C-alpha positions in Angstrom: -2.3 -17.2 17.5 -1.3 -19.4 14.4 0.1 -17.7 11.3 -2.4 -17.3 8.5 0.1 -17.0 5.7 3.4 -18.8 4.9 5.0 -15.7 3.4 4.1 -12.7 1.2 4.3 -14.7 -2.0 1.8 -17.2 -0.7 -0.4 -14.5 0.5 -0.3 -12.8 -2.9 -1.4 -16.1 -4.5 -4.4 -16.3 -2.2 -5.2 -12.7 -2.7 -5.1 -13.1 -6.5 -7.8 -15.8 -6.3 -10.1 -13.4 -4.6 -9.4 -10.7 -7.3 -10.0 -12.9 -10.3 -12.8 -10.6 -11.6 -10.1 -8.0 -12.3 -8.0 -10.2 -14.5 -6.5 -8.7 -17.6 -3.9 -6.1 -18.8 -6.3 -3.1 -18.3 -5.9 -3.6 -14.6 -3.1 -1.8 -12.7 -1.8 -3.3 -9.5 0.0 -0.8 -7.2 2.0 -2.2 -4.3 2.9 -0.1 -1.2 6.6 -0.5 -0.7 8.3 -2.3 0.5 6.4 -5.5 1.6 3.3 -4.7 -0.3 5.2 -4.8 -3.6 6.0 -8.5 -3.0 2.3 -9.3 -2.6 1.3 -7.1 -5.5 3.9 -8.7 -7.9 2.3 -12.1 -7.3 -1.2 -10.7 -7.8 -0.2 -8.9 -11.0 1.5 -11.9 -12.5 -1.4 -14.3 -11.8 -4.0 -11.8 -13.1 -1.9 -10.8 -16.2 -2.1 -7.2 -15.0 0.3 -4.3 -15.0 2.5 -3.8 -11.8 3.9 -0.7 -10.3 4.5 0.8 -6.8 2.8 3.8 -5.2 5.0 5.4 -2.6 3.5 6.3 0.7 5.1 7.3 4.0 3.6 7.6 7.5 3.8 10.8 9.5 5.2 9.7 12.8 4.8 11.1 16.3 7.5 13.1 18.1 10.0 10.6 19.6 8.1 7.6 18.2 8.2 7.7 14.4 6.5 4.3 14.1 3.3 5.7 15.7 1.3 7.1 12.8 -0.4 10.4 13.1 -1.2 10.3 9.4 0.5 9.6 6.0 1.6 11.1 2.8 1.4 9.7 -0.7 3.0 10.7 -4.0 1.0 13.2 -5.8 0.8 15.5 -2.7 -2.0 13.7 -0.8 -1.7 14.2 3.0 -4.0 12.6 5.6 -3.7 13.5 9.2 -5.4 12.3 12.5 -6.3 15.9 13.6 -8.0 14.6 16.8 -4.9 12.8 18.1 -2.6 15.6 17.0 -4.7 18.1 19.0 -5.2 15.7 22.0 -1.4 15.2 22.4 -0.7 18.9 21.9 1.6 18.3 19.0 2.5 21.5 17.2 1.5 22.1 13.6 5.0 23.2 12.9 6.3 19.7 13.9 3.6 18.1 11.7 4.5 20.3 8.7 8.2 19.6 9.2 7.4 15.8 9.3 5.2 16.0 6.2 8.0 17.9 4.3 10.5 15.3 5.4 8.3 12.4 4.2 7.6 14.1 0.9 11.3 14.4 0.3 11.7 10.7 1.1 8.9 9.9 -1.4 10.7 11.8 -4.1 13.9 9.9 -3.4 12.1 6.6 -3.6 10.2 7.4 -6.8 13.6 8.2 -8.3 15.0 4.9 -6.9 12.1 2.6 -7.9 10.9 4.2 -11.2 13.9 6.4 -12.2 11.6 9.4 -11.4 8.9 8.4 -13.9 5.3 9.3 -13.0 2.8 6.6 -12.2 1.0 5.0 -15.1 -2.2 6.6 -16.5 -5.1 5.5 -14.3 -8.2 7.3 -15.6 -11.1 4.9 -16.1 -9.1 1.8 -15.4 -9.3 -0.7 -12.5 -6.6 -0.1 -10.0 -5.8 -2.5 -7.2 -4.0 -0.9 -4.2 -2.1 -3.8 -2.4 -0.3 -4.0 0.9 1.0 -7.1 2.8 -1.3 -6.0 5.7 -3.0 -2.9 6.9 -2.8 -1.9 10.6 -3.8 1.7 11.3 -4.7 2.3 7.6 -3.1 5.7 7.1 -0.7 4.8 4.4 -3.4 2.8 2.6 -5.9 5.7 3.0 -3.3 8.2 1.4 -2.7 5.8 -1.5 -6.4 5.2 -2.1 -7.0 9.0 -2.2 -4.1 9.5 -4.5 -5.3 6.9 -6.9 -8.9 8.3 -6.8 -7.5 11.7 -7.6 -6.0 10.3 -10.8 -9.4 9.2 -12.0 -9.1 5.4 -11.5 -12.3 3.4 -11.5 -12.9 1.1 -9.8 -10.5 1.7 -7.0 -9.9 -1.5 -5.0 -8.2 -2.0 -1.7 -6.6 -5.4 -1.5 -4.7 -6.9 1.4 -4.4 -10.3 3.1 -5.1 -9.1 6.6 -6.4 -6.0 8.5 -8.4 -5.4 11.7 -12.1 -5.1 11.2 -12.2 -1.5 12.5 -9.6 -0.4 9.9 -11.5 -2.2 7.2 -14.7 -0.4 8.1 -13.0 3.0 7.9 -11.4 2.2 4.5 -14.4 0.6 2.8 -15.9 4.1 2.3 -12.7 5.3 0.5 -12.8 2.8 -2.3 -15.2 1.0 -4.7 -14.3 -2.4 -3.3 -12.3 -3.8 -0.5 -10.9 -7.4 -0.8 -9.5 -8.7 2.4 -8.8 -12.3 3.3 -8.8 -12.1 7.1 -9.8 -9.7 9.8 -8.5 -11.3 13.0 -9.0 -9.9 16.5 -7.1 -9.1 18.5 -4.8 -7.4 16.0 -1.3 -6.4 17.3 0.9 -6.3 14.2 0.8 -7.5 10.6 3.9 -9.7 10.9 2.3 -11.9 13.5 0.0 -13.4 10.8 2.9 -14.6 8.7 5.3 -17.5 9.3 8.0 -15.6 7.3 7.8 -11.8 7.5 11.4 -11.1 6.5 12.4 -7.5 5.8 12.0 -6.5 2.2 14.8 -4.3 0.7 14.8 -1.5 -1.8 16.8 -3.9 -4.0 13.9 -6.4 -3.8 11.4 -3.8 -4.9 13.5 -2.6 -7.8 14.0 -6.3 -8.9 10.3 -7.0 -8.9 9.3 -3.9 -10.7 12.0 -4.4 -13.3 11.0 -8.1 -13.8 7.4 -6.9 -14.4 8.5 -4.5 -17.1 10.6 -7.2 -18.9 8.6 -8.9 -21.8 8.2 -12.6 -21.2 9.5 -15.0 -23.8 6.8 -16.5 -25.9 
């Protein structure tokens, strides 16, 4: 299957074109670290919007932390796949322990990325929640609910690529979903990029800092 995007920056440019109606400084663009912040930074720059990051963490399965049973977002939002948790006989004690661990990691990353500052005010302003791709959708779902909880309107999910089933589930959680591609079969986000190099915390901090620095006239 050929790659759809050269890299995250190119995907961000393409995504910004599809988000043109949200142009302007009233719009807040929130990237999901780490890779989503690279895409979000490009979107925010092109649209002349404010950039920040919303920290989310998946709740992993026992022995397989990459397999998401749910997710946590800053602000205390927790979403869980109760059906799978019960089907696999996973104890609620394990799930709570994993939620607590991820909430601690979220606090650490908020301190790292924003020096512990809260997210910007969102009430009655457009908020675009951006990731470099959405697979199972749990981290995006947690982020959308966290943003909605803050009174944002409209709440927009924006991503270059996601499977159609995930898109259908998430469309009901936001006011608008802007997606460039819904390829099937869908195995992993990285397969749809020529360059899907790992993004570091340092990269995230650099992009957020650059967005806060006033540009020369």
